[in-house]
C-alpha positions as CSV (number, residue, x, y, z in Angstrom):
1,X,-83.2,-27.5,-74.2
2,X,-80.8,-24.7,-74.8
3,X,-77.9,-24.6,-72.3
4,X,-77.0,-20.9,-71.9
5,X,-73.8,-21.7,-70.0
6,X,-72.5,-24.3,-72.4
7,X,-73.4,-23.5,-76.0
8,X,-71.1,-23.2,-79.1
9,X,-70.7,-19.7,-80.3
10,X,-70.5,-20.8,-83.9
11,X,-73.3,-23.4,-84.3
12,X,-75.3,-23.1,-81.0
13,X,-74.6,-26.8,-80.3
14,X,-73.7,-28.2,-76.9
15,X,-70.1,-27.8,-75.6
16,X,-67.9,-29.7,-73.2
17,X,-65.1,-27.7,-71.6
18,X,-65.8,-25.0,-74.1
19,X,-65.4,-27.2,-77.2
20,X,-68.4,-28.0,-79.4
21,X,-69.4,-31.6,-79.6
22,X,-70.8,-31.0,-83.1
23,X,-68.5,-28.7,-85.0
24,X,-65.4,-28.8,-82.8
25,X,-65.3,-25.0,-82.3
26,X,-63.4,-23.8,-79.2
27,X,-65.1,-20.9,-77.5
28,X,-62.0,-20.1,-75.6
29,X,-60.1,-19.3,-78.7
30,X,-62.7,-16.8,-80.1
31,X,-61.9,-13.2,-79.7
32,X,-64.8,-10.8,-80.2
33,X,-63.9,-7.9,-82.6
34,X,-64.2,-4.6,-80.8
35,X,-67.2,-3.4,-82.8
36,X,-69.1,-6.7,-82.5
37,X,-71.6,-7.8,-79.8
38,X,-70.2,-10.3,-77.4
39,X,-71.5,-13.9,-77.4
40,X,-74.2,-14.5,-74.8
41,X,-75.7,-11.0,-75.3
42,X,-79.5,-11.2,-75.2
43,X,-81.5,-9.0,-77.5
44,X,-85.2,-8.2,-77.2
45,X,-85.4,-10.4,-74.2
46,X,-85.3,-13.7,-76.1
47,X,-82.5,-13.8,-78.7
48,X,-79.1,-15.1,-77.6
49,X,-76.2,-13.8,-79.7
50,X,-73.3,-16.1,-80.9
51,X,-70.3,-15.3,-83.1
52,X,-70.6,-13.2,-86.2
53,X,-71.2,-15.2,-89.4
54,X,-70.4,-12.3,-91.7
55,X,-70.0,-8.6,-92.1
56,X,-70.6,-6.1,-94.9
57,X,-70.7,-2.4,-95.4
58,X,-74.1,-2.0,-93.8
59,X,-74.4,-4.7,-91.1
60,X,-73.1,-7.6,-89.0
61,X,-74.9,-10.9,-89.1
62,X,-74.7,-13.2,-86.0
63,X,-75.7,-16.7,-85.4
64,X,-78.4,-16.6,-82.7
65,X,-80.9,-18.7,-80.8
66,X,-84.6,-18.0,-80.2
67,X,-85.3,-19.0,-76.6
68,X,-89.1,-19.0,-77.1
69,X,-89.2,-21.1,-80.2
70,X,-86.1,-23.1,-79.3
71,X,-84.5,-22.8,-82.8
72,X,-81.4,-21.3,-84.3
73,X,-81.8,-18.0,-86.2
74,X,-79.6,-15.5,-88.0
75,X,-79.7,-11.9,-86.6
76,X,-78.5,-9.0,-88.6
77,X,-77.6,-5.8,-86.9
78,X,-77.7,-2.5,-88.8
79,X,-74.1,-1.2,-88.5
80,X,-73.1,1.0,-91.4
81,X,-69.3,0.9,-91.6
82,X,-67.6,4.3,-91.3
83,X,-70.7,6.0,-89.8
84,X,-71.0,4.3,-86.4
85,X,-69.0,2.7,-83.6
86,X,-69.7,0.6,-80.5
87,X,-70.0,2.6,-77.4
88,X,-68.2,0.1,-75.2
89,X,-65.9,-2.6,-76.6
90,X,-67.9,-5.7,-77.4
91,X,-71.1,-4.5,-76.0
92,X,-73.4,-1.5,-75.5
93,X,-75.2,0.9,-77.8
94,X,-74.2,1.9,-81.3
95,X,-73.1,5.5,-81.5
96,X,-72.8,7.8,-84.5
97,X,-69.4,9.4,-85.3
98,X,-69.3,13.1,-84.8
99,X,-68.8,13.5,-88.6
100,X,-71.9,11.5,-89.3
101,X,-75.3,12.8,-90.3
102,X,-77.9,11.7,-87.7
103,X,-80.8,12.4,-90.1
104,X,-79.3,10.2,-92.8
105,X,-78.6,7.5,-90.2
106,X,-82.1,7.4,-89.0
107,X,-83.6,7.5,-92.5
108,X,-81.5,4.5,-93.6
109,X,-82.2,2.6,-90.4
110,X,-85.9,3.1,-90.9
111,X,-85.5,1.9,-94.4
112,X,-83.6,-1.1,-93.2
113,X,-86.6,-2.0,-91.0
114,X,-89.2,-1.1,-93.6
115,X,-87.6,-3.5,-96.1
116,X,-87.7,-6.2,-93.4
117,X,-91.3,-5.5,-92.7
118,X,-92.1,-5.8,-96.4
119,X,-90.0,-9.0,-96.9
120,X,-91.8,-10.6,-93.9
121,X,-94.9,-10.7,-96.1
122,X,-93.1,-12.9,-98.5
123,X,-91.8,-15.5,-96.0
124,X,-93.4,-18.3,-97.9
125,X,-91.6,-17.6,-101.2
126,X,-89.1,-20.2,-102.3
127,X,-85.5,-19.1,-102.8
128,X,-85.8,-16.1,-100.4
129,X,-84.6,-16.2,-96.7
130,X,-87.5,-15.7,-94.4
131,X,-87.8,-12.8,-92.0
132,X,-89.1,-13.8,-88.6
133,X,-88.8,-10.6,-86.5
134,X,-87.4,-7.1,-86.4
135,X,-86.9,-4.5,-83.7
136,X,-85.0,-1.4,-82.4
137,X,-82.4,-1.8,-79.7
138,X,-79.0,-0.4,-78.7
139,X,-79.5,2.7,-80.8
140,X,-79.8,0.6,-84.0
141,X,-82.0,-2.0,-85.6
142,X,-82.1,-5.8,-85.9
143,X,-83.7,-8.3,-88.3
144,X,-84.2,-11.9,-87.2
145,X,-84.1,-14.4,-90.1
146,X,-84.3,-18.1,-90.6
147,X,-81.0,-19.9,-90.1
148,X,-79.8,-21.5,-93.3
149,X,-77.9,-24.7,-92.7
150,X,-75.8,-25.1,-95.8
151,X,-73.0,-23.6,-97.8
152,X,-72.7,-20.5,-100.0
153,X,-72.8,-20.9,-103.8
154,X,-69.3,-19.4,-103.8
155,X,-67.9,-22.0,-101.5
156,X,-69.9,-24.8,-103.2
157,X,-68.3,-23.9,-106.6
158,X,-64.8,-23.9,-105.0
159,X,-65.3,-27.4,-103.6
160,X,-66.8,-28.8,-106.8
161,X,-64.5,-28.0,-109.6
162,X,-65.3,-24.3,-109.9
163,X,-68.5,-24.6,-112.0
164,X,-71.7,-26.6,-112.6
165,X,-73.8,-27.6,-115.6
166,X,-76.1,-25.2,-117.3
167,X,-79.1,-27.4,-116.6
168,X,-78.4,-27.5,-112.8
169,X,-77.7,-23.8,-112.6
170,X,-81.0,-23.0,-114.3
171,X,-83.0,-25.4,-112.2
172,X,-81.5,-23.9,-109.0
173,X,-82.3,-20.3,-110.0
174,X,-85.8,-20.8,-111.4
175,X,-87.6,-20.5,-108.1
176,X,-85.4,-17.5,-107.2
177,X,-86.4,-15.6,-110.4
178,X,-90.1,-16.2,-109.7
179,X,-89.8,-14.9,-106.1
180,X,-87.7,-11.9,-107.2
181,X,-90.4,-10.9,-109.7
182,X,-93.0,-10.6,-106.8
183,X,-90.6,-8.8,-104.5
184,X,-89.6,-6.3,-107.3
185,X,-93.3,-5.5,-107.8
186,X,-93.5,-4.5,-104.1
187,X,-90.8,-1.9,-104.7
188,X,-87.8,-3.6,-103.3
189,X,-84.6,-4.5,-105.2
190,X,-81.7,-6.5,-103.8
191,X,-78.6,-4.7,-105.4
192,X,-76.1,-7.2,-104.1
193,X,-76.8,-10.6,-105.7
194,X,-73.7,-12.7,-106.1
195,X,-72.5,-16.2,-105.3
196,X,-71.6,-15.4,-101.7
197,X,-75.1,-14.1,-101.0
198,X,-76.8,-17.3,-102.2
199,X,-76.9,-20.3,-99.9
200,X,-77.4,-23.9,-101.0
201,X,-79.2,-25.9,-98.3
202,X,-78.5,-29.5,-97.4
203,X,-81.7,-30.3,-99.4
204,X,-80.2,-28.7,-102.5
205,X,-82.4,-25.6,-102.4
206,X,-81.1,-22.1,-102.8
207,X,-81.8,-19.1,-100.6
208,X,-81.0,-15.5,-101.4
209,X,-79.7,-13.5,-98.4
210,X,-79.2,-9.9,-97.4
211,X,-82.0,-8.1,-99.2
212,X,-81.5,-4.3,-99.1
213,X,-78.0,-4.6,-97.7
214,X,-76.3,-2.8,-100.6
215,X,-78.8,0.0,-101.2
216,X,-76.9,2.9,-102.7
217,X,-79.3,5.9,-102.8
218,X,-81.5,7.4,-100.2
219,X,-85.3,7.6,-100.7
220,X,-85.3,11.1,-101.9
221,X,-82.4,10.6,-104.3
222,X,-80.5,13.6,-103.0
223,X,-77.6,11.8,-101.4
224,X,-75.8,8.6,-102.1
225,X,-74.4,6.1,-99.6
226,X,-71.3,4.0,-99.9
227,X,-72.1,0.8,-101.8
228,X,-70.1,-2.4,-101.2
229,X,-69.9,-3.5,-104.8
230,X,-69.2,-7.0,-105.9
231,X,-67.0,-6.4,-108.9
232,X,-68.1,-8.6,-111.8
233,X,-71.7,-8.7,-110.6
234,X,-72.5,-5.0,-110.3
235,X,-73.8,-3.2,-113.4
236,X,-72.4,0.2,-114.4
237,X,-75.3,2.2,-112.8
238,X,-74.2,1.0,-109.4
239,X,-70.9,2.7,-109.8
240,X,-72.5,6.1,-110.3
241,X,-73.6,8.1,-107.3
242,X,-77.0,8.7,-108.8
243,X,-77.2,5.9,-111.3
244,X,-80.8,4.9,-111.9
245,X,-81.3,1.4,-110.4
246,X,-84.3,-0.9,-110.6
247,X,-85.2,-4.5,-111.4
248,X,-82.8,-4.4,-114.3
249,X,-80.0,-4.0,-111.8
250,X,-80.8,-7.3,-110.2
251,X,-81.3,-8.8,-113.7
252,X,-77.6,-8.1,-114.4
253,X,-76.4,-9.5,-111.1
254,X,-78.4,-12.8,-111.4
255,X,-77.2,-13.3,-115.0
256,X,-73.7,-12.6,-113.9
257,X,-74.1,-15.2,-111.1
258,X,-75.3,-17.8,-113.6
259,X,-72.4,-16.9,-115.9
260,X,-69.9,-17.5,-113.0
261,X,-71.6,-20.8,-112.1
262,X,-71.5,-22.3,-115.6
263,X,-68.2,-20.9,-116.9
264,X,-66.1,-20.9,-113.7
265,X,-65.1,-17.3,-114.4
266,X,-66.1,-14.1,-112.7
267,X,-67.5,-11.8,-115.5
268,X,-65.5,-8.9,-116.7
269,X,-66.2,-5.9,-114.5
270,X,-68.9,-3.7,-116.0
271,X,-66.7,-0.6,-115.8
272,X,-64.1,-2.2,-118.0
273,X,-66.8,-3.3,-120.5
274,X,-67.9,0.3,-120.9
275,X,-64.8,1.1,-122.9
276,X,-64.6,-2.2,-124.8
277,X,-67.1,-5.0,-124.3
278,X,-64.9,-8.1,-124.2
279,X,-67.2,-10.4,-122.3
280,X,-66.7,-13.8,-123.8
281,X,-70.0,-15.8,-124.4
282,X,-70.1,-19.1,-122.4
283,X,-70.2,-21.2,-125.6
284,X,-66.8,-19.8,-126.6
285,X,-65.4,-21.1,-123.3
286,X,-66.5,-24.6,-124.0
287,X,-69.8,-24.5,-122.2
288,X,-72.6,-26.6,-123.7
289,X,-75.5,-24.2,-123.8
290,X,-78.5,-23.6,-126.0
291,X,-77.9,-20.5,-128.3
292,X,-81.2,-19.0,-127.3
293,X,-80.5,-19.3,-123.6
294,X,-77.0,-17.9,-124.1
295,X,-78.4,-14.9,-125.9
296,X,-80.9,-14.3,-123.0
297,X,-78.0,-14.5,-120.5
298,X,-75.9,-12.1,-122.5
299,X,-78.8,-9.7,-122.9
300,X,-79.3,-9.8,-119.1
301,X,-75.7,-8.8,-118.8
302,X,-75.8,-6.0,-121.3
303,X,-73.7,-3.0,-120.2
304,X,-76.5,-0.5,-120.8
305,X,-79.7,-0.8,-118.9
306,X,-81.6,0.2,-122.0
307,X,-80.3,-2.9,-123.8
308,X,-81.0,-5.2,-120.8
309,X,-84.2,-6.9,-119.8
310,X,-86.2,-4.4,-117.9
311,X,-87.6,-6.9,-115.4
312,X,-87.2,-10.5,-114.2
313,X,-90.4,-11.7,-115.9
314,X,-88.9,-11.0,-119.4
315,X,-85.7,-12.8,-118.4
316,X,-87.7,-15.7,-117.1
317,X,-89.8,-16.0,-120.2
318,X,-86.7,-16.0,-122.4
319,X,-84.9,-18.7,-120.4
320,X,-87.7,-21.0,-119.3
321,X,-90.6,-20.4,-121.7
322,X,-88.8,-20.1,-125.0
323,X,-89.6,-16.4,-125.7
324,X,-87.7,-14.9,-128.6
325,X,-84.5,-13.0,-127.7
326,X,-83.8,-9.6,-129.4
327,X,-80.3,-8.9,-128.4
328,X,-77.8,-6.5,-130.0
329,X,-74.5,-6.2,-128.0
330,X,-73.6,-3.0,-129.9
331,X,-76.9,-1.2,-129.1
332,X,-76.2,2.1,-127.4
333,X,-78.7,4.2,-125.4
334,X,-79.8,7.5,-126.7
335,X,-77.3,10.2,-125.8
336,X,-74.3,7.8,-125.3
337,X,-70.9,9.1,-126.2
338,X,-69.9,7.3,-129.5
339,X,-66.2,7.3,-128.5
340,X,-66.8,5.6,-125.1
341,X,-69.1,2.8,-124.2
342,X,-70.8,4.9,-121.5
343,X,-74.5,5.8,-121.2
344,X,-75.8,9.2,-120.4
345,X,-76.5,9.6,-116.7
346,X,-80.2,9.6,-115.9
347,X,-81.5,10.3,-112.4
348,X,-84.7,9.1,-110.8
349,X,-86.8,11.3,-108.6
350,X,-86.4,8.8,-105.7
351,X,-82.9,7.7,-106.6
352,X,-84.4,4.2,-107.2
353,X,-86.7,2.8,-109.8
354,X,-90.2,3.5,-110.9
355,X,-92.6,0.8,-112.0
356,X,-93.1,1.0,-115.8
357,X,-96.7,2.2,-115.5
358,X,-95.5,5.2,-113.4
359,X,-92.8,6.3,-115.7
360,X,-93.5,9.6,-117.5
361,X,-93.9,9.1,-121.3
362,X,-91.0,10.4,-123.4
363,X,-91.8,13.7,-125.1
364,X,-91.8,13.6,-128.8
365,X,-90.9,16.5,-131.1
366,X,-93.5,17.3,-133.7
367,X,-92.3,16.7,-137.3
368,X,-93.8,20.1,-138.3
369,X,-91.7,21.8,-135.6
370,X,-88.6,19.9,-136.9
371,X,-89.2,21.1,-140.5
372,X,-89.7,24.7,-139.3
373,X,-86.5,24.6,-137.3
374,X,-84.6,23.1,-140.2
375,X,-85.8,25.9,-142.6
376,X,-84.9,28.6,-140.1
377,X,-81.4,27.0,-139.8
378,X,-80.9,27.1,-143.6
379,X,-81.9,30.8,-143.7
380,X,-79.7,31.7,-140.8
381,X,-76.7,29.9,-142.4
382,X,-77.3,31.8,-145.8
383,X,-77.4,35.2,-144.0
384,X,-74.1,34.4,-142.2
385,X,-72.4,33.3,-145.4
386,X,-73.5,36.6,-147.1
387,X,-72.1,38.7,-144.3
388,X,-68.8,36.9,-144.5
389,X,-68.6,37.4,-148.3
390,X,-69.6,41.1,-148.1
391,X,-66.9,41.9,-145.5
392,X,-64.3,39.5,-146.9
393,X,-63.8,41.5,-150.2
394,X,-63.3,45.2,-151.1
395,X,-64.6,44.9,-154.7
396,X,-61.1,46.0,-156.2
397,X,-58.0,44.2,-157.5
398,X,-56.1,44.6,-154.3
399,X,-56.9,42.5,-151.3
400,X,-58.2,44.4,-148.3
401,X,-55.7,44.8,-145.5
402,X,-57.2,43.6,-142.2
403,X,-55.7,43.7,-138.8
404,X,-54.3,40.4,-137.6
405,X,-56.5,38.7,-135.1
406,X,-55.0,38.4,-131.7
407,X,-53.8,34.9,-130.8
408,X,-56.3,32.9,-128.7
409,X,-55.8,33.1,-125.0
410,X,-54.9,29.7,-123.5
411,X,-57.1,28.4,-120.8
412,X,-55.4,28.6,-117.5
413,X,-54.1,25.3,-116.2
414,X,-56.1,24.2,-113.2
415,X,-54.2,24.0,-109.9
416,X,-54.8,20.7,-108.2
417,X,-54.3,20.4,-104.5
418,X,-51.2,18.4,-103.6
419,X,-51.8,14.8,-102.6
420,X,-51.7,14.0,-98.9
421,X,-48.2,13.3,-97.5
422,X,-47.7,10.0,-95.7
423,X,-44.0,9.2,-95.3
424,X,-43.7,6.9,-92.3
425,X,-45.2,3.5,-92.5
426,X,-45.3,0.2,-90.6
427,X,-46.7,-3.3,-91.1
428,X,-47.7,-6.1,-88.8
429,X,-46.2,-8.9,-90.9
430,X,-43.4,-11.4,-90.6
431,X,-41.2,-9.4,-92.9
432,X,-42.4,-5.8,-92.4
433,X,-43.2,-3.3,-95.1
434,X,-39.8,-3.5,-96.8
435,X,-39.6,-6.4,-99.3
436,X,-35.8,-6.5,-100.0
437,X,-35.4,-9.8,-98.2
438,X,-37.2,-13.1,-98.1
439,X,-38.9,-13.9,-101.4
440,X,-36.6,-11.4,-103.2
441,X,-34.1,-14.2,-103.3
442,X,-36.6,-16.5,-104.9
443,X,-38.3,-14.1,-107.4
444,X,-36.8,-11.4,-109.4
445,X,-37.5,-7.7,-108.9
446,X,-39.1,-7.7,-112.4
447,X,-42.1,-9.5,-110.9
448,X,-43.1,-6.4,-109.0
449,X,-45.5,-4.2,-110.9
450,X,-43.1,-1.3,-111.0
451,X,-40.0,-3.4,-111.0
452,X,-39.2,-2.5,-107.3
453,X,-39.7,-5.2,-104.8
454,X,-39.5,-2.7,-101.9
455,X,-42.9,-1.3,-102.7
456,X,-44.6,-4.7,-102.2
457,X,-46.1,-5.6,-98.9
458,X,-46.2,-9.3,-98.2
459,X,-46.4,-11.6,-95.3
460,X,-47.1,-15.2,-94.4
461,X,-50.6,-15.5,-93.1
462,X,-51.9,-18.1,-90.7
463,X,-55.0,-18.3,-88.5
464,X,-53.5,-16.1,-85.8
465,X,-52.1,-13.3,-88.0
466,X,-54.1,-10.6,-89.6
467,X,-51.7,-8.4,-91.6
468,X,-52.0,-4.6,-91.2
469,X,-50.3,-1.8,-93.1
470,X,-50.3,1.7,-91.6
471,X,-49.3,4.9,-93.3
472,X,-48.4,7.8,-91.0
473,X,-48.0,11.6,-91.4
474,X,-46.6,14.2,-89.1
475,X,-49.7,16.3,-89.2
476,X,-53.4,15.7,-90.2
477,X,-53.9,15.4,-93.9
478,X,-57.2,15.7,-95.8
479,X,-57.9,12.3,-97.3
480,X,-60.7,11.4,-99.7
481,X,-59.7,7.9,-100.5
482,X,-57.0,5.4,-101.4
483,X,-55.8,3.4,-104.4
484,X,-54.2,0.1,-104.1
485,X,-53.2,-2.9,-106.3
486,X,-54.2,-6.3,-105.1
487,X,-51.1,-8.4,-105.9
488,X,-47.6,-7.3,-106.8
489,X,-46.6,-9.7,-109.5
490,X,-46.3,-9.2,-113.2
491,X,-46.5,-13.0,-113.6
492,X,-50.1,-14.1,-113.6
493,X,-49.0,-17.6,-112.5
494,X,-47.3,-16.2,-109.5
495,X,-50.3,-13.9,-108.7
496,X,-52.9,-16.7,-108.8
497,X,-50.7,-18.9,-106.6
498,X,-50.8,-16.2,-103.9
499,X,-53.6,-15.6,-101.5
500,X,-55.4,-12.7,-103.1
501,X,-56.9,-10.2,-100.7
502,X,-60.7,-10.0,-101.0
503,X,-61.6,-7.7,-98.1
504,X,-59.8,-5.0,-96.1
505,X,-60.8,-2.7,-93.2
506,X,-59.6,0.8,-93.8
507,X,-59.2,2.8,-90.5
508,X,-58.5,6.5,-89.9
509,X,-59.1,9.1,-87.3
510,X,-62.8,9.1,-86.5
511,X,-63.9,6.0,-88.4
512,X,-63.3,2.9,-90.5
513,X,-65.0,1.0,-93.3
514,X,-65.0,-2.5,-94.7
515,X,-64.2,-2.8,-98.4
516,X,-64.7,-5.8,-100.7
517,X,-61.9,-5.9,-103.2
518,X,-62.0,-7.3,-106.7
519,X,-61.2,-11.0,-106.2
520,X,-59.3,-11.5,-109.5
521,X,-57.6,-8.2,-109.8
522,X,-54.3,-9.1,-111.5
523,X,-52.4,-5.8,-112.0
524,X,-55.5,-3.7,-111.5
525,X,-55.4,-0.5,-109.5
526,X,-58.6,-0.2,-107.4
527,X,-60.0,3.2,-106.4
528,X,-61.6,3.1,-102.9
529,X,-63.2,6.4,-101.9
530,X,-63.8,7.0,-98.1
531,X,-67.4,7.0,-97.0
532,X,-66.8,10.6,-95.9
533,X,-63.5,12.6,-96.5
534,X,-61.6,13.0,-93.3
535,X,-58.6,14.8,-91.8
536,X,-56.3,12.2,-90.4
537,X,-52.7,11.6,-89.5
538,X,-52.8,7.9,-90.3
539,X,-54.4,5.4,-92.7
540,X,-54.5,1.8,-91.6
541,X,-55.3,-1.1,-94.0
542,X,-56.1,-4.4,-92.4
543,X,-56.6,-7.6,-94.4
544,X,-59.8,-9.3,-93.2
545,X,-60.4,-11.9,-95.9
546,X,-58.5,-13.6,-98.7
547,X,-58.9,-16.2,-101.4
548,X,-56.6,-19.1,-100.7
549,X,-53.9,-19.9,-103.2
550,X,-51.2,-22.6,-103.2
551,X,-48.7,-20.3,-101.6
552,X,-49.0,-18.7,-98.2
553,X,-48.1,-15.1,-99.0
554,X,-50.6,-12.2,-99.1
555,X,-49.6,-9.1,-101.1
556,X,-50.8,-5.6,-101.7
557,X,-48.7,-3.0,-103.5
558,X,-48.8,0.5,-104.9
559,X,-50.8,2.0,-102.1
560,X,-51.5,5.7,-102.7
561,X,-53.6,8.2,-100.7
562,X,-55.5,11.1,-102.2
């Protein structure tokens, strides 16, 4: 029986003096984040809340316990970052910020529940987490899912040499592809497949989590929402506010996940590949892989959706059934800029995808019409040339004197608004924001990106310390976003020895948002637009997660606000 007074907030096991007998977690040391529900909260009259297991841009997932069925569950709360807050610290209803759109919030909350309702019909599919219940409460919505006792693929790879064999990776993902095919045909796409959303159970099975958590476009396609992208796993269409997404979006992400699993490397970000596609095939990285399967994998990761597999069935047939692979890495979609590796933006009436049988056929131009238009063009060109010749000569020996044409008027230089001014700053770290001491005696200033160690923010991080950097201004400034570089070193060896920041919380007057940073972002400036532009006198950046390196310092540098 479940002991309400003596249960572990992390695993729901039995505790003694507040310490779990199973996992050793100490309830007394757990501090509930202000926007989370407190442990021991009861939802829908039967679900006991524990500690949060994870948090993304659209929700918080808690470990829970079903008092009726006497089993552990996972409970996801709809909590879109930057749009809502908790009415009372640690408890109470979710309330919308005054700058938020209540109609958009309700539409997206209903979509959150609709996807749960649809997925509940597929609870017997292998490779997909089962939905057990869903309901409205506290001014928001909740989905109750099966509790997965296991480890994420991301953590599994870290603990097992960073990669796995091609055979094992394909055996693990086969049931997932079959299930994805059925779910796609119901009108749902995941949009956030990556190693940290795939769990490996103790039986060696995989389960895909968080369906619909990263949806980027509302149902009518008129307004986009902030998307928590996983750099390396997100195709280019997810970076565009109205990029046309569909099953091909998940095809890219699942192929990128397989690529990461068998090579040990996160794929090159799709935006970088749009200028020059330098994605290295696994075979050239020493991976023993069948050439046909490699071609299928690379086609699934094609930068352009038009060069990619349109659906999971085609990818499955190529990998597991030996279907021929027609892949040209240089193929460009119709209308692409030949000077840049970017496809023409194409919208969808719903902002999502349409099944192939519902897509309108492409209009073809009649060959007769083309011939007529060409002939008319030739006649028009001849008339223009005749006019030029007639007026360009006077018929005598002396050239005709014509008035000099006035010089062209230069286009006015656009006036851009000045960037926001944030002069005063502070940092909750052991060394503060200035970086003239400490490691400056160990490393040279040339290791900093711009050669100046004072611009680098660093601190020793332990379990109790969460570093925060705050920029302040004397008056409110209009802010649309920030840019930052994750890591201050020019030396790649030094960078990878550091703990790289993978997630930050950006706070400002009236809101906050959780942002996942590019994990391996050596000397990369990352652009982070705010969910909604705000007027604020401060910008606070709090490190919430890192990738552990051999050294204890965490660094962010070159922070700028726009």
